[in-house]
N, C-alpha and C positions, 0 to 999 in steps of 0.2 A: 250288511256284512262288511267288515273291514279287511282289506287285503294287505298282507305284510310282504315286504320285499327285502332281499338281502343286497340289493344294489348299493354300491358305494355312494356315500354322500358327496355331492358336488360342492367343493369348497372354492370360494373366490377370495382373492387377496386384494385388499384395498391398500393403496398407498396415498400418502398425503400429497395433494397437488402442490408442487414446489412454487408455483406462481402466487399462491395464497400466503406465502411467508412474508414477513416484513422485509422491505428493501431499504428504506431510508425515511427519516423524518425531516420535514421542513421546520425551521426554528426562527423565531423572532423574539426580541426582548426590548420593550419600552417600559423601563422600570417605574416611571412616575405616573403614567396615566393610560396609555393606549393599549395595554395588554402584552402578555407574554405567553409563549407556549409552543407545543410540538403538535404537528399534524402528521401522523404515521401513514405511509403508503406501502402497499404490497407491490409485487412485480408486475401486476396489471395496472398499476397506478390508481387503484381503488383505495379510498380511505378506510383503514382498519383500526385506527386509534386516534384519540384526540384528547389533549390535556392542556387546558388553557386557564390562566390566572389573570388577575388584574393588578393594577399598581397600588392605589391608595386605599382601597376598601379592604377591611379585615374580614369580610364575610363571604368571599368566593371560595372556589375549590382550593386554591392556594394563592397566597399573596406574594408578590415578587418585589416588595419594596419595604425597607425599614424594619422596625422592631417586631411586627406581627408576622413576618414572613418566615419560612423555614430557614435553617441555619445558614446554608450557603448563600441563598439570596439575601439574607440579612447582612452578611459580611461583604458580598461581592456584587450587589445589585447594580452598582454604577460603574463596574470595571469595564475597560475597553474590550476585553476579550469576550464579554457576555453581551454587551449592548449592541443593538442593531438599528437604533433609531437615527435621527438626523446626524450626519457626520460619521455614520458607522461604516461607510465604504472603506475598503482597504487603502487605496491610493498608495501613499508612501508610509502608512502607519504600521507599527510593528506588531501590535497585539490585538488585531481584529479577528474574531472567530471565523469570519468569512474569508480570511486570507487564503490564497492559493497555497496549498501545502499543509494546511491544518487538518486535513482529513486524508485517510489512506487505508491500507490493509488492516491497521490496528484500530480503525474507527475514527474518532474525532478527538483532538487534543483537549478540548475544554468541555466535553460531554461524555456521558456514558452512552453506549449504543443500545438501541432496542434489540430484543432477541425473542425467539418464539417461546422461551420458557419463562418469560417475565410478563408483567402487566404494565410496564412503563413504556412510554413513547420516547424516553430519553430523560436525562437529568444532567444538570450542570456539574462541573468539577471545580473544586476550590483551587486557588493558585498554587499551593504546594503540590497538589496532585498533578496539575498540569505540567509542572517542572519535572516531576518524576516520569510521567508518561512520555515526555519529549525524548528521553534517553532511548526508550524502546523504538520510537519512530525513527530515530537516527540510526539504530543498529539493525533493524529488521531486514532480512534478506528475502528474495523472491522464491516462489514455489511453482515454477512452470510445470504444467501437466497435472497438478494436484487438484483433484475434484473433491477431496475430503479436507476442506480448509478449516479444520478445527484446532490447528496448532500453528506455531510460528518458529522460525529459526533466526538466530541473532549472531552477528559477528562484531566483535569489539577490538579496536586497536590495542595490540600488545607489544608495540614497539618492534625491536629487532627480533624478538622471540617468536612472533607470529600473530595469529588472530585468535582471540578468545572465542570459542564457539559454545552456543547454548541452544537447546530446543525445549520449548515449553508450550503451555496453552496460549491461545491468541489473546494475550493480555499484557499490555505494556506495563501496567502496574506490577503484575506478578513478576515479570522479568526484572524490573528495577529492584524490587525488594529481595528476591531470592538470589539474583546474580550480581547486581551492582553493589548492594549494601552488604550482602552476606557471603558472597563468593561461593554459592552453593551450586553444584552441578555443572561447572565449567570445565571444558577441556581445551587444550591449546592445539591449533593447527599450525605446524611449524612453517616458517618461511621457506620458500624455494628459490626465489630470485637472489642473485648475488647482491648483497646489501639490502635485501628485502625487509620490508616493515609491514605489519598488519594494518588494515584499514577499518573503517566503520561501515557496516551494512553492505559491503561489497562481496556478497556471497549469493549463490543461486543453486538450489537443489532441484534437479529434474527427477521426479519420481519414476517416470517411465524408463529412463536409461540408467537409473541408479547411480547418477554421477553428481558431484558437488563441485561447482566452480568457485574459486577464490581469487580475488584480485588483490595484488600487492602494490605498494609504492616501493620503488627501487632505491629510494633515498635521494633521488634527483628531482625534487619538486614535483612537476606534473608527470613524471615518467612512471608508467604503470606496466605490470606484467601479470597476466593470468596463468593459473594452472588448474588442472581438473583432476579430481580424485575419482577413481573407478571402483565399482563394486561397493558403494557406500552402504553401511547398515541402514535399516529402516528408520529414518529420522522421525517419521510420524509416531512410531512406537515410543521413541524417547520423548517426543513432545507430549503425548497423552499420558505418559507416566511421570511427568514432571522432571524429566532429565534424571531419572533414577539410574545411576551409573553402577551401583553395587548390587543390583538385584540378583545377579547370577553368582554372587560370592557367598561363602559360608559366614554366617553371623558368628563373631567370636570376640573375645575380650580385647584382642589386639586391634590394630588399625591397618587399613589398606592405603596405599598411596594412589593418587590419580593415575599414575603410569601403569598400575596393575589392572585398570578397568579395560573392558573390551573395546570401548570406543577410542580411548586414548592410545591403546596398543595399535589399533588400526591406523590412526594418524601418525604414529611414530614410525610406521613402516614406509620408507621412502618409495618402495616399488609400487605402491598404490597410486602414486601421483604422476600425472602426465605434465611435464614441464616444457614441452616443445613449442608452446604458443610463443610468438615473438613479443619482444618489448615494444611498447609505444614510447619511443625515445624523443629526445629534444629535436631531432631533425624532422619529426613528424608534425611539428607545430607546437606552440605553447599557448597557455591561457592561464588566467586566474592569478590572483595575488593573495588569496586567503585560503584557510585550511580546508574549506569545503571542496575546493578544486583538487587538492592534493591527497586528502585522506578519506574522501567519501565518493562513492559512485553507486548507481543502481545497475546491476548486470542481470542478464537473462541467458541461461544456458539452454540452447535449443537442442532438438533431437539429433541433429546432424553434426553437433559439435560447435556450431556457430555461437559466438558470444556477442550479444549486442550490449552496448554500454552507454549510459546517460550520465554525464558529468556536468555539474554547474560551472560556468565560467564566472566564478565569484570574484568580482573586483569592481572598481569604480566605473570601468567601461565594460560592464558585464554582459553575459548572455548564457549560451549553452554549448555543449560539445556532444555530438552523437557519433559513436565509433563502433567498429565491428572487427572481430577476429574470426577466422575460419578454423575448423578442426583438422583432423588427420587425413581427410579425403577430399577430393575435389567435389564441390557441391553446387547445385543449381539453386539460387535464391530467387524465389518467384519464377518468372518466365523470361527475364531479360538479362541475366547476369550469371556468369560462372566464376566461382572463387577458387583459386589454387589452394592446395593444402597449406595450412599454417601461414596464411597471409593476413594482412590487416588493411583496413580502409577507413577513410573518414566519410561518414554519411552526411553530416552537415555541421557547420560551426558558424554561429553568428553572434554578434553582440549589438546592443542597442545604444550604447553610449551613456547609460545611467548606472547607478550602483545596483548591484544584485547581491543579496546577503544569504549566506548559508549558515551552517551550525556554528561557525566561528563567532557569530553574533548571538548565539543561543541555540541550544539543541532543538528548539521548536521550529527552526528555519532550515531550508535546504530541499533537496530533491525528495519526492515521495513516489509511491507506486501503489498499484492495485492490480487485480487480474479478474478475468471472467470466471463465472461460477464453475465452469468445466475445466479451467486451467489452460485452455488452448490459446489464450491471448493474455499478454502482460503489458501494461502501460505504465510509463513513468512520466512525471511532470514536475515542473518547478515554476516559480514566479518569474516574470520578465521585467519587473520594476520594483526596486527596493526590497521590501519585506514580503509583499503579498499580492500584487496586482499583475494582471496579464498572465500568460503562460507559454511555456515551451513543452510540447507533448511528443513522446515517442511511443508508438504502439508496435509490438512485436508479435508475429505469428510463430508460436513455439515449434510447430512441425518442421519449419525450414529456415527460420530466421528472417523471413521477409518482414520489412518494416515500412510504416508510413508515419509521417510526422507533420506537425504544424507549429509555427511560432507566431503568437498573436500579441501584438504590441499595444496592450491596453494598460493605460496608466491609472485607471479608476477602479475597475471591478476585480474581485477575487473570483476564481473559477474552480469548479468542483467536479470531480470525476469519480464514479463508483460503478460497480457491476450491477446489471439488471437482467433478469432472465437467465438463460443458459450461457449465451456467449455475446451479449450486447453490452454496450457502454453507455452510461447516463452522463450527460454533461449539463451543468447549470451554472448560474452566476448571480452576483449580488446587485442586480439592478433594482431600483425602487419597486417594492411590491404593492404600493398603494394603488388599488383598483385591479391591476392585472394579476397579482400574485407572484409566485416564484417562476422564473423563466428558465427553460430547459430544452434539451433535445435528446432523443434516444438514437444511438448509432448501431446499426446492424453490421457488426464487424466482418462476418462472413461475406456479405455483399461488398463491403468497402474493399476488402483485400482481393476480390475478383475484378473489381472495376479499375484498379490503379496498379501501376508498376511499382516494383521494389524501390525503396528510398525516395518515393515521390512525396512532395509537399501537397497536403490535402486540406481542404476546408472542412474540418470536422464539425464546426459549430453551425455553419449555414444560417438558415432562418429559424429562430427559436419560437416555440409555441408559448404565447404570453398569458393565456386566460384559463388554464386548467388546474394548476396546483395551488391549493389554498394555503394561507399562512394565518397564524393566530394574532392578527392585529388589524387595525382599521385606520392607520395613518402612515406617514412616511417611515418605511422600514427597509432595511437592506438584508434580506434573509440569506441563510445558507442551509446546508443539509447535514444530517447526522447519519452516516452509513450504518446499516443494521448488520448484526451477525445472524446468520441463518444456516440451515443445513444445506451446504452446496452439493452434497452427494445426491440429493433428490433430483437434481437436474440431469444426472447421467444414468446410463444403464446400470442395473436392470430396472431402476425406478421409473424411468420415462422412456418409452419406446421411441425409436427413430421413425420418422415419416418415410414410408416407402413410396418411391416414384417409379411409375412404369416407363 
């Protein structure tokens, strides 16, 4: 006899394990003989994809040389920015795909990124596409505290009028074609500094505090002035809607002006902006002789109003500049320093005595950034030697502005930084992969920030693990990584429970 019950059915909810998502691909290309391809890893460093071709045979999965290859490999198979074989290390070369700064929040300049919705481990980009993508890499701004990293914000120099602002999907191509070529969906953030001028990429949207920081050039070369917009509308909503500015307007035969849109109306209201942050003027030191130093910076707006800033010291005797502004209240940064309201300080400034190039030598060069999957850490980095070798790295904890940094004087290798897991940073470099594979280290940022004082120089790279990450080749190769796009929200609550400690 069967017994029936009216008890409610127990339902369980399954969520995708975020660690099983793609994290990055290793990439090598020896077009004439020793193989080409991508090896895709998840956040546990397990191989989840593999796509390898050969050079001269027309009968493998794909050929990467000459007339039998797919279109891009047919045209660009021996290009500097694709090759990783002998002579493929960055050193002072301008167009190596493994250069420091060729990968960041928008992926990689010369490759498409893997993603959970596709079947590819990555694919190369033709030279015109690389040029277009570079504009997005130049203009993209940081998103501290953002755990839904499915969009991007962009700031473009608009001279004395201000900063062109655009929010869209996390696609450098789409930004270029919709915004740069077609002028679709842009609004202008007016200048606030006396003599102020807009900059490239010097914007930061803190989702938690609903504030947007904008850095301006005051017209006096390296002199910069930040201001912060309060109560900013939901920029992720604009980003996911393709910067739809007129969605709340009635469709009619006439036209609306940009000034009639909700977002532009917000920026036109001067009362929304806090302009009390001090200028960084000539008496605070000078640097740079090229446009990168004057018209670009990476800034991070922290929860307590602190703004950390990374500017390249772009000149023949080049290096980097790390700076900080405090907000409207006295704050404790880390455990060893108190900052007065609206103060400024130099974190570190060094130069190496060699040329360091920024976007003035091409949009594909300059400071880059990325951030942890949960948005709690943001790191910016640049080359320390010509176009793409060595690095200067600044890592910011968004909660309070505490920062750690490293300057590594490497004249040979390009260095690569990308998020891995919830709040960790992956670091690798272009040493010869013959036998050992790709060399890397994973940094637990929570631990690092507990171990060291604010503004301390830290050895992030330490000893690298040489024998774990495979590449698709069997000869001298200088590999690099292609950061993947994945669902960052899965790493945060309610998708992943926090570990409780008694």
